[in-house]
C-alpha positions in Angstrom: -15.3 -20.3 2.2 -16.8 -22.6 4.8 -14.7 -20.9 7.5 -16.1 -17.5 6.4 -19.7 -18.7 6.5 -19.2 -20.4 9.9 -17.5 -17.3 11.3 -20.4 -15.0 10.5 -23.2 -17.6 10.4 -25.3 -15.9 13.1 -25.2 -12.5 11.3 -26.0 -14.1 7.9 -28.9 -16.0 9.4 -30.3 -12.9 11.0 -30.1 -11.1 7.7 -31.9 -13.9 5.9 -34.7 -14.0 8.4 -35.2 -10.2 8.4 -35.3 -10.0 4.6 -37.7 -13.0 4.5 -40.2 -11.1 6.8 -39.7 -7.8 5.0 -40.1 -9.2 1.5 -43.2 -11.0 2.5 -44.7 -8.0 4.2 -44.2 -5.5 1.4 -45.9 -7.8 -1.0 -48.7 -8.7 1.4 -49.4 -5.0 2.1 -50.0 -4.3 -1.6 -52.3 -7.3 -1.9 -54.2 -6.7 1.3 -54.9 -3.0 0.4 -55.9 -3.9 -3.1 -58.3 -6.6 -1.9 -59.9 -3.9 0.4 -60.3 -1.6 -2.7 -57.9 0.9 -1.3 -56.5 3.4 -3.8 -53.2 2.6 -5.5 -52.0 6.0 -4.3 -52.2 4.7 -0.7 -50.4 1.5 -1.7 -47.6 3.6 -3.2 -47.5 5.8 -0.1 -47.1 2.9 2.2 -44.0 1.6 0.4 -42.6 5.1 0.0 -43.0 5.8 3.7 -41.1 2.6 4.5 -38.2 3.5 2.1 -38.2 7.1 3.5 -37.6 5.6 6.9 -34.8 3.4 5.6 -33.0 6.4 4.1 -33.6 8.9 6.9 -33.2 6.5 9.8 -29.5 5.9 9.5 -28.6 8.7 11.9 -31.0 7.5 14.5 -29.5 4.0 14.2 -26.0 5.3 14.6 -26.8 7.3 17.7 -28.6 4.3 19.2 -25.7 2.0 18.6 -23.2 4.5 20.0 -25.4 4.9 23.1 -26.2 1.3 24.1 -24.1 -1.0 21.9 -24.8 -3.3 18.9 -26.8 -6.1 20.6 -29.0 -3.9 22.8 -29.7 -1.6 19.8 -30.5 -4.6 17.6 -32.9 -6.0 20.3 -34.7 -2.7 20.7 -35.2 -2.2 17.0 -36.3 -5.8 16.4 -38.9 -5.2 19.1 -40.0 -2.0 17.5 -40.5 -3.7 14.1 -42.6 -6.4 15.9 -44.7 -3.8 17.7 -45.5 -1.9 14.5 -46.6 -5.1 12.8 -48.8 -6.1 15.7 -50.4 -2.7 15.9 -51.4 -3.0 12.3 -53.4 -6.1 13.3 -55.3 -4.1 15.9 -55.8 -0.8 14.0 -57.2 -0.4 10.5 -56.7 3.3 10.1 -54.5 4.0 7.0 -52.9 7.1 8.4 -51.7 5.1 11.4 -50.4 2.4 9.0 -48.5 5.1 7.1 -46.7 6.3 10.3 -46.0 2.7 11.4 -44.4 1.9 8.0 -42.1 4.9 8.5 -41.1 3.8 12.0 -40.6 0.3 10.7 -38.2 1.6 8.1 -36.2 3.5 10.7 -36.0 0.4 12.8 -35.1 -1.9 9.9 -32.2 0.3 8.7 -30.9 0.4 12.3 -30.9 -3.4 12.4 -28.9 -3.6 9.2 -26.5 -0.9 10.4 -25.8 -3.1 13.5 -25.2 -6.2 11.4 -23.2 -4.6 8.6 -20.9 -2.6 10.9 -20.3 -5.8 12.8 -19.3 -7.6 9.6 -17.1 -4.7 8.5 -15.1 -4.3 11.8 -14.3 -8.1 12.0 -13.5 -8.6 8.3 -9.9 -8.8 7.0 -9.1 -7.2 3.7 -8.2 -10.5 2.2 -11.6 -12.0 2.9 -13.7 -8.8 2.3 -15.0 -9.9 -1.1 -16.1 -13.3 0.2 -17.9 -11.8 3.2 -19.6 -9.2 0.9 -20.7 -12.0 -1.5 -22.3 -14.2 1.1 -24.0 -11.2 2.7 -25.5 -10.3 -0.7 -26.7 -13.8 -1.2 -28.3 -14.0 2.2 -30.1 -10.7 1.5 -31.4 -11.7 -1.9 -32.3 -15.2 -0.8 -34.3 -13.9 2.1 -36.2 -11.5 -0.3 -37.0 -14.4 -2.7 -38.1 -16.7 0.1 -40.4 -14.0 1.4 -42.2 -13.8 -1.9 -42.6 -17.6 -2.0 -43.7 -17.8 1.6 -46.7 -15.6 0.8 -48.1 -18.5 -1.1 -48.6 -20.3 2.3 -51.2 -17.8 3.2 -54.0 -18.0 0.7 -56.3 -15.7 2.8 -55.4 -12.1 3.2 -56.1 -12.0 6.9 -53.8 -11.3 9.9 -51.8 -14.5 9.8 -49.1 -13.2 7.4 -48.6 -10.3 9.8 -48.3 -12.7 12.7 -45.6 -14.6 10.7 -43.8 -11.3 10.0 -43.8 -10.5 13.8 -42.5 -14.0 14.6 -39.6 -13.6 12.1 -38.7 -10.2 13.6 -38.5 -11.8 17.1 -36.8 -14.9 15.7 -34.0 -12.8 14.2 -33.0 -11.8 17.8 -31.8 -15.3 18.6 -28.7 -15.6 16.4 -27.6 -12.1 17.2 -28.1 -12.1 21.0 -26.6 -15.6 21.4 -23.5 -14.9 19.2 -20.1 -15.3 20.8 -18.4 -12.8 18.5 -16.9 -9.7 20.0 -18.6 -6.3 19.7 -17.3 -4.1 16.9 -16.0 -0.7 17.4 -18.4 2.2 17.7 -19.1 4.8 15.0 -18.7 8.6 15.1 -20.1 11.2 12.6 -17.9 12.4 9.8 -18.7 14.7 6.8 -19.4 13.7 3.2 -18.1 15.9 0.4 -21.3 16.2 -1.7 -20.1 18.5 -4.5 -17.1 16.4 -5.2 -19.2 13.3 -6.0 -21.9 15.2 -7.9 -19.2 16.8 -10.1 -17.6 13.4 -10.7 -20.5 11.0 -11.4 -23.6 12.9 -12.6 -24.5 10.1 -15.0 -24.3 7.4 -12.3 -26.5 9.5 -10.0 -29.1 9.6 -12.8 -28.9 5.8 -13.2 -29.2 5.2 -9.5 -32.2 7.6 -9.1 -34.2 5.9 -11.9 -33.2 2.4 -10.7 -34.5 3.4 -7.3 -37.8 4.5 -8.8 -38.1 1.2 -10.6 -37.3 -0.9 -7.5 -39.7 1.1 -5.2 -42.5 0.8 -7.7 -41.8 -2.9 -8.2 -42.1 -3.9 -4.6 -45.1 -1.6 -4.0 -47.2 -1.8 -7.2 -46.2 -5.0 -9.0 -48.2 -7.1 -6.5 -51.2 -4.9 -7.3 -50.7 -5.4 -11.1 -50.6 -9.2 -10.6 -53.7 -9.3 -8.4 -55.7 -7.2 -10.9 -54.6 -9.5 -13.7 -56.2 -12.6 -12.1 -53.3 -14.0 -10.0 -53.8 -15.4 -6.6 -51.5 -14.8 -3.6 -49.2 -17.7 -4.5 -48.9 -16.7 -8.1 -48.1 -13.1 -7.2 -45.4 -14.3 -4.9 -43.8 -16.4 -7.7 -44.3 -13.5 -10.1 -42.1 -11.3 -7.9 -39.7 -14.0 -6.8 -38.7 -15.0 -10.3 -37.9 -11.3 -11.1 -35.7 -10.9 -8.0 -34.0 -14.3 -8.5 -33.3 -13.7 -12.2 -31.7 -10.3 -11.3 -29.5 -12.0 -8.7 -28.3 -14.9 -10.8 -27.6 -12.7 -13.9 -25.4 -10.3 -12.0 -22.3 -12.5 -12.4 -22.4 -12.9 -16.3 -23.4 -9.3 -16.7 -20.6 -8.4 -14.3 -18.2 -10.1 -16.6 -19.5 -8.2 -19.6 -19.3 -4.9 -17.5 -15.6 -5.6 -16.9 -14.9 -6.2 -20.7 -16.9 -3.5 -22.5 -18.1 0.1 -22.0 -20.3 0.2 -18.9 -22.3 3.2 -20.2 -23.0 1.3 -23.4 -24.1 -1.8 -21.4 -26.4 0.3 -19.2 -27.9 1.9 -22.3 -28.5 -1.4 -24.0 -30.1 -2.7 -20.8 -32.4 0.3 -20.6 -33.4 -0.2 -24.3 -34.2 -3.8 -23.5 -36.3 -2.8 -20.5 -38.1 -0.3 -22.6 -38.9 -2.9 -25.3 -39.9 -5.6 -22.9 -42.4 -3.3 -21.2 -44.2 -2.3 -24.3 -46.1 -5.7 -24.8 -47.4 -5.4 -21.3 -49.1 -2.0 -21.8 -52.4 -3.7 -22.2 -52.3 -4.6 -25.9 -52.5 -8.3 -25.2 -54.0 -10.7 -22.6 -51.0 -12.8 -21.6 -51.4 -16.1 -19.7 -49.8 -16.5 -16.3 -46.6 -18.4 -17.5 -45.9 -15.7 -20.1 -46.2 -13.0 -17.4 -43.8 -14.9 -15.2 -41.3 -15.1 -18.2 -41.6 -11.4 -18.7 -41.1 -10.8 -15.0 -37.8 -12.8 -15.2 -36.5 -10.9 -18.2 -37.4 -7.6 -16.7 -35.7 -8.5 -13.5 -32.5 -9.3 -15.2 -32.3 -5.7 -16.4 -34.0 -3.9 -13.6 -32.0 -5.4 -10.7 -28.7 -5.0 -12.4 -29.0 -1.3 -13.0 -27.8 -0.5 -9.4 -24.6 -2.5 -9.6 -23.9 -1.3 -13.1 -24.3 2.3 -12.1 -22.2 1.9 -9.0 -19.4 0.2 -11.0 -19.3 3.1 -13.5 -19.3 5.6 -10.6 -16.3 3.8 -9.0 -14.5 4.1 -12.2 -14.6 7.9 -11.9 -13.9 8.4 -8.2 -10.5 8.3 -6.5 -10.1 5.0 -4.6 -9.7 6.8 -1.3 -13.3 8.2 -1.5 -15.3 5.2 -2.5 -17.1 4.6 0.8 -18.4 8.2 0.7 -19.5 7.6 -2.9 -21.5 4.6 -1.8 -23.2 6.7 0.8 -24.3 9.2 -1.8 -25.4 6.5 -4.2 -27.5 5.0 -1.5 -29.2 8.3 -0.7 -30.0 9.0 -4.4 -31.3 5.5 -4.8 -33.4 5.8 -1.7 -34.9 9.1 -2.9 -35.9 7.4 -6.2 -37.4 4.5 -4.3 -39.6 6.9 -2.3 -40.8 8.8 -5.4 -41.3 5.8 -7.7 -44.2 4.1 -5.9 -45.9 7.4 -5.4 -45.7 8.2 -9.1 -46.7 4.7 -10.3 -49.5 4.5 -7.7 -51.0 7.9 -8.9 -50.8 6.8 -12.5 -52.4 3.4 -11.8 -55.2 5.1 -9.9 -56.2 7.1 -13.0 -55.4 4.8 -15.9 -55.5 1.3 -14.3 -52.9 -1.4 -13.6 -51.5 -1.7 -17.1 -50.0 1.8 -16.7 -47.4 0.2 -14.4 -45.4 -1.1 -17.3 -45.9 2.2 -19.1 -44.2 3.7 -16.1 -41.4 1.1 -16.3 -40.9 1.9 -20.0 -40.9 5.6 -19.3 -38.1 5.3 -16.7 -36.1 3.1 -19.2 -36.7 5.7 -22.0 -35.2 8.4 -19.7 -32.1 6.3 -19.2 -31.8 5.8 -23.0 -32.1 9.5 -23.5 -29.7 10.7 -20.8 -27.1 7.9 -20.6 -24.9 8.2 -23.7 -21.3 7.4 -24.3 -20.6 10.7 -26.0 -21.5 12.4 -22.6 -18.5 10.6 -21.0 -15.4 12.7 -21.3 -13.1 10.5 -19.2 -11.7 13.6 -17.4 -12.1 12.1 -14.0 -11.4 8.5 -14.8 -9.8 6.7 -11.8 -6.3 5.4 -11.9 -7.5 1.8 -11.4 -10.4 1.9 -13.8 -12.2 -0.2 -14.9 -12.8 -1.3 -11.3 -13.9 -4.9 -10.6 -17.7 -5.3 -11.0 -19.2 -6.3 -7.6 -22.7 -7.9 -7.4 -25.0 -6.0 -5.1 -28.2 -6.8 -3.3 -31.4 -5.8 -5.2 -33.3 -4.1 -2.5 -33.1 -1.0 -0.3 -33.5 -3.2 2.8 -29.8 -2.9 3.5 -28.0 0.2 4.9 -24.9 1.6 3.1 -22.6 0.3 5.8 -22.2 -2.6 3.3 -20.1 -0.3 1.2 -17.0 -1.0 3.2 -17.3 -4.7 2.6 -16.9 -3.9 -1.1 -13.6 -5.5 -2.3 -13.0 -2.4 -4.4 -12.5 -0.5 -1.2 -9.4 -0.5 0.9 -10.5 0.7 4.4 -6.9 1.2 5.4 -6.6 4.2 3.1 -10.1 5.4 2.5 -10.5 9.1 3.4 -14.1 9.6 2.7 -14.5 11.2 6.1 -11.9 13.8 5.3 -13.0 17.2 3.8 -12.2 17.7 0.1 -9.9 20.7 -0.3 -9.7 21.6 -4.0 -12.8 22.4 -6.0 -13.1 19.9 -8.8 -15.4 22.3 -10.6 -12.7 25.0 -10.8 -10.0 23.4 -13.0 -11.0 19.8 -13.9 -8.8 19.7 -17.0 -5.8 20.7 -15.0 -6.5 18.1 -12.3 -6.8 15.5 -15.0 -3.7 16.4 -16.8 -1.6 16.4 -13.7 -3.1 13.2 -12.4 -3.8 14.9 -9.1 -6.8 14.1 -6.9 -9.1 17.0 -6.3 -9.0 18.0 -2.7 -11.2 21.1 -2.4 -13.6 22.2 0.2 -17.3 21.4 -0.5 -20.7 21.4 1.0 -20.7 18.3 3.1 -23.5 15.9 3.8 -23.7 13.4 6.7 -21.5 10.4 6.8 -19.8 8.2 9.4 -16.4 6.8 10.2 -15.7 3.8 12.4 -13.1 4.1 15.1 -10.9 1.1 15.0 -9.0 -0.6 17.8 -6.1 1.8 17.5 -8.2 4.9 17.6 -7.7 5.8 13.9 -10.9 6.6 12.0 -11.8 4.2 9.3 -14.3 4.7 6.6 -17.8 3.7 7.5 -21.5 4.2 6.5 -23.3 7.5 6.0 -25.4 8.7 8.8 
């Protein structure tokens, strides 16, 4: 364990610093705009633009890394993030800020593509789970520390932005001074879209709604806290407790997910999320400690929806196509994270801050309605189901390159970059009865494969 941490310490440290700055900035942005009496719609649009950049910027990041290499690409993108933050200190125009947040999202996802592809290329299969676990811990710890660091800036002036810019530049040091070898470059490869949509429609629903909840949380939960009398430090703790609770509880809930129906567990969690949100609809005036307690309980359910949905999806996809599956899950999750803050912001603009938890309960109610055990036929159940539950980071800050660090994935035989040949919609019953893997040609979305040392394509992140 210590050897693994030491081997990748520079990359873990850079990840923690980046998530610290990003976590602080997203919360600060909501608080700053609210203090300036800016509409909640604008607050939601800011976080949506950032997540849109994260989702759409992967191809730009891949091309940049292919063109100039990992360290140069990382340095350029870290500089771009710093520039966007510093411009926001100089310019107060909201339309400019909206564009800067999109650019920052593109740059941030490129940073994480560089880090994660580096980890993937230099990780042995035997240590893949350990590397994945420490990377997730560094990501979540950085996000939690970012919320807590906001308490060190009681005034909503430009100092938090200066701190974010310092962290962006500081993350350059461990990456540029590392002695590790450069990983192999990445080349585009197709992703069989229809294959995954036919196999895991319920999981895609879970991931979309989980993305809506996560995007709304980072964008509008700070606004809710501020409008309920919290100061900056209290808002930071309010968010940090939720994220930390979701992280810590992934392990016990993961054990449950490996020993009972995952659909049932997702539905129970959604029902709990629905019930926990109801008291916060504005019926009662809760003191701050009670709100923090609610935040922790909500975080346990909210931030475990993504790994639960991903685990169920892995149960119903052939082992050779799980990297491509993670690519699609990331895209659907990202789409939800873009739409969630826009929807929640619009509702809060009309009906006030208490409507945020009505939005949370509504998303949970949709999960209760659509995610039912009787909808699961088991036709496409994988040969190694149930797969091992794997804890996952709670934010969209990371790119889906991390999928290949998943210990459920064997990169030596993953064929996500290959076209699917048989149409799984044509004869699903026959495929299931014969135990054959569907191999049919489908509409393909973008993905990527990594070219290893021997020149053989290995599964990699979507572009």
